[in-house]
C-alpha positions as CSV (number, residue, x, y, z in Angstrom):
1,M,111.1,80.8,127.9
2,A,110.9,83.8,130.3
3,T,111.7,86.2,127.4
4,Q,109.1,84.6,125.2
5,M,106.4,84.9,127.9
6,R,107.3,88.6,128.5
7,E,107.2,89.3,124.8
8,H,103.9,87.4,124.5
9,I,102.3,89.5,127.3
10,L,103.7,92.7,125.8
11,G,102.5,91.8,122.3
12,V,98.9,91.1,123.6
13,A,98.9,94.3,125.6
14,S,100.3,96.3,122.7
15,D,97.6,95.1,120.4
16,L,94.9,95.9,123.0
17,F,96.4,99.3,123.8
18,S,96.5,100.3,120.2
19,S,93.1,99.1,119.2
20,R,91.1,99.8,122.4
21,G,93.1,102.5,124.2
22,I,95.3,102.2,127.2
23,N,92.8,103.2,129.9
24,A,90.0,101.1,128.3
25,T,92.2,98.0,128.5
26,S,92.3,96.5,132.0
27,V,94.8,94.1,133.4
28,D,92.0,91.5,133.5
29,T,91.5,91.9,129.8
30,I,95.2,91.5,129.1
31,V,95.5,88.4,131.1
32,A,92.4,86.9,129.6
33,E,93.5,87.7,126.0
34,A,97.0,86.4,126.8
35,G,95.7,83.2,128.4
36,I,97.7,83.6,131.5
37,A,97.2,84.2,135.3
38,K,97.4,87.7,136.7
39,V,100.3,86.6,138.8
40,T,102.2,85.8,135.6
41,L,101.7,89.3,134.2
42,Y,103.0,90.8,137.5
43,K,106.0,88.5,137.5
44,Y,107.2,90.2,134.3
45,F,105.7,93.7,134.8
46,K,105.5,95.1,138.3
47,S,102.5,97.3,137.4
48,K,100.3,98.2,134.5
49,E,102.2,101.5,134.3
50,Q,105.5,99.6,133.7
51,L,103.7,97.6,131.0
52,I,102.5,100.8,129.4
53,L,106.0,102.3,129.5
54,E,107.5,99.2,127.9
55,Y,104.8,99.3,125.2
56,L,105.7,102.9,124.4
57,R,109.4,102.1,124.3
58,Q,108.8,99.2,122.0
59,Y,106.6,101.3,119.8
60,D,109.3,103.9,119.6
61,E,111.9,101.3,118.6
62,K,109.7,99.9,115.9
63,L,108.9,103.4,114.6
64,W,112.6,104.3,114.2
65,Q,113.3,100.9,112.6
66,K,110.6,101.5,110.0
67,L,111.8,105.0,109.4
68,S,115.5,103.9,109.0
69,L,114.4,101.4,106.3
70,R,112.5,104.1,104.5
71,T,115.0,107.0,104.8
72,D,118.3,105.5,103.6
73,T,119.1,108.4,101.4
74,G,122.8,107.8,101.1
75,D,124.6,110.9,99.8
76,A,121.5,113.0,99.5
77,E,121.6,116.7,100.5
78,P,120.5,117.4,104.1
79,R,117.3,119.2,102.9
80,E,116.4,116.1,100.9
81,K,117.0,114.1,104.0
82,V,114.5,116.2,105.9
83,T,112.0,115.7,103.2
84,A,112.7,111.9,103.1
85,L,112.2,111.6,106.8
86,V,109.0,113.6,106.8
87,N,107.6,111.7,103.8
88,A,108.5,108.3,105.4
89,V,106.5,109.2,108.5
90,L,103.6,110.4,106.4
91,E,103.7,107.3,104.2
92,W,103.5,105.2,107.4
93,I,100.5,107.3,108.5
94,A,98.8,106.5,105.2
95,D,99.2,102.7,105.8
96,P,95.7,101.2,106.6
97,E,97.3,99.4,109.6
98,F,98.4,102.7,111.2
99,K,96.3,103.3,114.3
100,G,97.7,106.6,115.4
101,F,100.9,107.5,117.2
102,A,101.1,105.6,120.6
103,F,102.9,108.5,122.2
104,V,100.1,111.0,121.1
105,K,97.4,108.7,122.3
106,A,99.1,108.0,125.6
107,S,99.7,111.7,126.3
108,V,96.0,112.3,125.8
109,E,95.0,109.4,128.1
110,F,97.5,110.5,130.7
111,P,97.4,114.3,130.6
112,Q,99.0,115.0,134.0
113,L,102.4,116.5,133.3
114,E,104.1,114.7,136.1
115,N,102.8,111.2,135.1
116,P,105.6,109.0,133.8
117,V,103.5,107.9,130.8
118,H,102.9,111.5,129.8
119,Q,106.6,112.3,130.3
120,T,107.7,109.4,128.3
121,S,105.2,110.3,125.5
122,V,106.6,113.9,125.4
123,E,110.2,112.5,125.2
124,F,109.3,110.4,122.2
125,A,107.6,113.3,120.4
126,Q,110.7,115.4,121.2
127,T,113.0,112.8,119.7
128,L,111.2,113.1,116.3
129,R,111.4,116.9,116.5
130,N,115.1,116.8,117.6
131,T,115.9,114.5,114.7
132,I,114.3,116.8,112.2
133,A,116.0,119.8,113.8
134,G,119.4,118.1,113.6
135,I,119.1,117.2,109.9
136,A,117.8,120.7,109.2
137,A,120.7,122.3,111.1
138,E,123.1,120.1,108.9
139,A,121.4,121.7,105.9
140,G,122.4,125.1,107.2
141,I,118.9,126.1,108.1
142,K,119.2,128.7,110.9
143,S,115.6,128.3,112.0
144,A,116.0,124.5,112.3
145,E,114.1,124.3,115.6
146,T,111.2,126.3,114.2
147,L,111.1,124.1,111.1
148,A,111.2,121.0,113.2
149,L,108.2,122.2,115.3
150,Q,106.3,123.2,112.2
151,L,106.9,119.8,110.6
152,S,106.0,118.0,113.8
153,M,102.7,119.8,113.9
154,V,102.1,118.8,110.2
155,I,102.9,115.2,110.9
156,E,100.9,114.9,114.1
157,G,97.9,116.8,112.6
158,A,98.0,114.4,109.5
159,A,98.2,111.4,111.8
160,I,95.1,112.5,113.8
161,T,93.2,113.5,110.7
162,E,94.0,110.3,108.7
163,N,93.3,108.2,111.8
164,M,89.8,109.8,112.1
165,Q,89.0,110.1,108.4
166,R,90.7,107.5,106.3
167,E,91.6,108.5,102.7
168,S,90.8,112.1,103.5
169,G,93.8,113.3,101.6
170,A,95.5,114.5,104.8
171,V,98.7,112.8,104.0
172,Q,99.1,114.2,100.5
173,H,98.2,117.7,101.8
174,A,100.7,117.3,104.6
175,K,103.5,116.3,102.2
176,E,102.7,119.4,100.1
177,L,102.8,121.6,103.2
178,A,106.0,120.0,104.4
179,K,107.6,120.6,101.0
180,I,106.7,124.3,101.2
181,L,108.0,124.6,104.7
182,I,111.3,122.9,103.9
183,A,111.8,125.0,100.8
184,S,111.1,128.3,102.5
185,A,113.1,127.6,105.6
186,N,116.2,129.7,105.9
């Protein structure tokens, strides 16, 4: 029961954070939407910050679960694996249910570098970049870190553009740009 209540609170907060924004969502709004008392929320989460950090962790887990389902490339060449990963992220961005990357939005809402929410957001963005760089290095790309940064910029730019202007073609252009970057990386 305790786990169910914790997940219920986290689910309600996650929906509100992704649709309204983190700072625009008060604890009072969360408890009202969850149909619980404020003391119940604080029983499971010591602070709103702890709830936000758990939201980001859960978002990150779900992101990697979705990507692992879409990137099972078997015996593909490492460059093809880089392309598959980038395309999987971009296809997810094209999904009408996509509301932007939680870690990007959180870093904007919490711009202070020392803030734990900002730091966690940076870590999650770095995980994507490190994953791309690792696969690129396996492919023998000497500039794997540079390629990973470039592809991360393409992905994050496409996410922002697509979130602001649905069906803008941003995802397709991002796929084309990623293909060029991957092909020209050495």
